[in-house]
N, C-alpha and C positions, 0 to 999 in steps of 0.2 A: 693779720687779717687779710683776706683776699680782696683786692681792689675791685671796684664795680666793673671796670673795663676788662678785667680778667675773668669775669663770671660767664656762665653759659646762657645762651638764649635758644629757645625752642623755635625751630623753623617749620613752617607750614607751607605746602604748595598752594597753588591758586585755587585748588579744590578744598582747602582747609584740612588736608590730611597731613599727619606728622611725617616729616622728611628726615630731620636730623637735629642735632644741637651743634651750635658753633659758638666760639667765644665772641664777646661783644666787640672786640677789636676788628673782627672780620665782618660782623653783622652791620655795624654802623655805616660803613661806606656804601652799603646797598641802598640806604634810605635816601641820600641826596640825589642819587642817580635815578630814582623812581623805580628801582628794581624790587622794592619791598615796602610794605606799610607796617606800622606798629599796630599790634592787636592788644586792646586793653579791655578788661571786663568791668562793666559798670552795673548799677542796679537794673537798668533796663535791658541789659544784654551786652554783647561784644560790640565794640566800636573800633574802626580802623582810623589811623592817623597818618598823614604825610609827615615828613620830618619837621616842617615848619609848624604844622598844627600840634605836633608832639612837643616841640619846644615851648609853644604858648601854653599848652596843657601843663607842662612841667612847672612853668612859672607861677601858676595859680592853684596848684594842687599840692599843698604842703599839709602837714609835715611828712617827710620821708627821711629815713636814716641816711647817714653819709654813705653807707655801703651801697645805697640804691641810686647814687648820683654820679654822673660822669661829668667831669669838669673840662671845659674848653678855655680859651684865653679870656673870653668875656662873658661866659654864662655857665650855668649848671643845668644839665639835662637829666631828667629822670631815666634810669636804666629800663629799657623795655625788657619784658620777660618773654614775649612771643612776637615774632614777626611773620608776615604773610608775603610770600613771593608773588609777584604780579604776573610773571610769564611762564613759570615752571609748573606743569600740571601732572608730572609723573612721580612715581615712587622709585627710589634707587634700588637697584638689584645688587646683591652681594653674593659672590660665589662662596660656597662652603667647601673648605678644603677636604679632600679625601684622606682622612687620617683614621687610625684605629679607634681613637676616642669618638670621632664623629659618626663612624659606622655603628659603634655600640649605642650611641645616643639615638640614632635613627631607628635602630632595631630594639630599643628599650632593654638592652642587655639580655635579650632573649634569643636562644638558639632558633634559627629560622627553619629547622627541620623537626625537632621534637617539641618546640614551643616552651621549654622550661627556661626560667631565668637563672643566670649564673653571675658570679662576680666577673669582672672584666679579665682577671688573671686566668680564669677558666674558659675563656672564649677564644677561638681562633677565627681568622678571617678566611672564608672559603670562596674560591672562584666557582660560581655555579656552573659555568661552562669552563672546564679546565683549560689551562694555558696551552696544553699540547693539542687541544682541539681548536685553538685560535682564540680562546676566551681572553678578553682584555681586562686589565686592572682599572675598572671604572665603577661608578656608583651602581649602575644597572646590572653588574655581574659579581658584586662582592656582598656577602652576607656574613652575619655572625653565626658561628657553629660551635657547639660544645665539642669537647675532645672526643667523646664517644661517637657522635654523629660524624665528625670529621674523619675518624678512622674507618668508620663503616663506608662512607662515600668514596674515600680514597680519590684517585684521579679519574672519576667517572662522572657522567652526566647523572642528574638526580634519578631519572627514570631507570637508568641502567643499574642503580643501586637500590631500586624499589623504594625511593624516598620522594617526598613531595615538600616543596616550600610552603610554609604557612602563609606567606604573602610575597608578592613580586617585589624585588628590590627596585627602588627608584631613586633618582637624584633628589635630595631634599630641596624643598623650596627655600628661597632666601629667608633669612631670619630678620624680621622687622626691627628697625632701630628702636621702636618703642620698648622692646624688652631690655635693651641696654640702658635706655633712659630711666626706666622704672627701677632698674637695679642700682643705678649710680647717683640718682638725684632725688630730691624731695622738695620740689617747688610746688606750692599750692596753686600758683598761677597757671601751671601746666595741666592740672588734674583733669579738667573737662576734656581736653584734647587727647590726653593719654588714655582716659577711660574709653572714649569713642574709638580710638585706634585699637585698643586691646580687644574690644568686643567685635570689631568689624574687619579686622585683618584676615586675609585669606589664609587658612591653615594648610 
């Protein structure tokens, strides 16, 4: 069974936005330094606790299972499920690698010239501006193309081949951590924050 100290805690920035999840071992040291507060849901809503307040709260709010307790030399502390950073108000950005799979995901497995959907094995990656024209291998110049369209375009600019892109290729925006959290965890204590992040994250 996973020890309480090895479990994950949801991290919110100072604007109450989902930032990430980290292990309790890394989260706990943030509390005595005043870098974070514990967030706990009660009947009247969400309440924040300093470490000392949380220790007091832990002492008088039983029962909880052993898996929810972190033990020190002289006391047992309830494992927080959510903590709120006091000074950090940003959302982390994550670069999405330029790979064949990620280009296909961005383009929805659709040829960007004819608009038809294909299996990934039937799609090529096309340089919109060919390399011999100085076109670079970058998000803004790479699109999915079916074999037929790729052969028709050859090493020409789209207008030279009398072809038109169905949409302009762009660098995908960062993928929010909430999608990873939803995929890998099932903590009811996180639900309200994850629901809010899911519906309000910029697409």
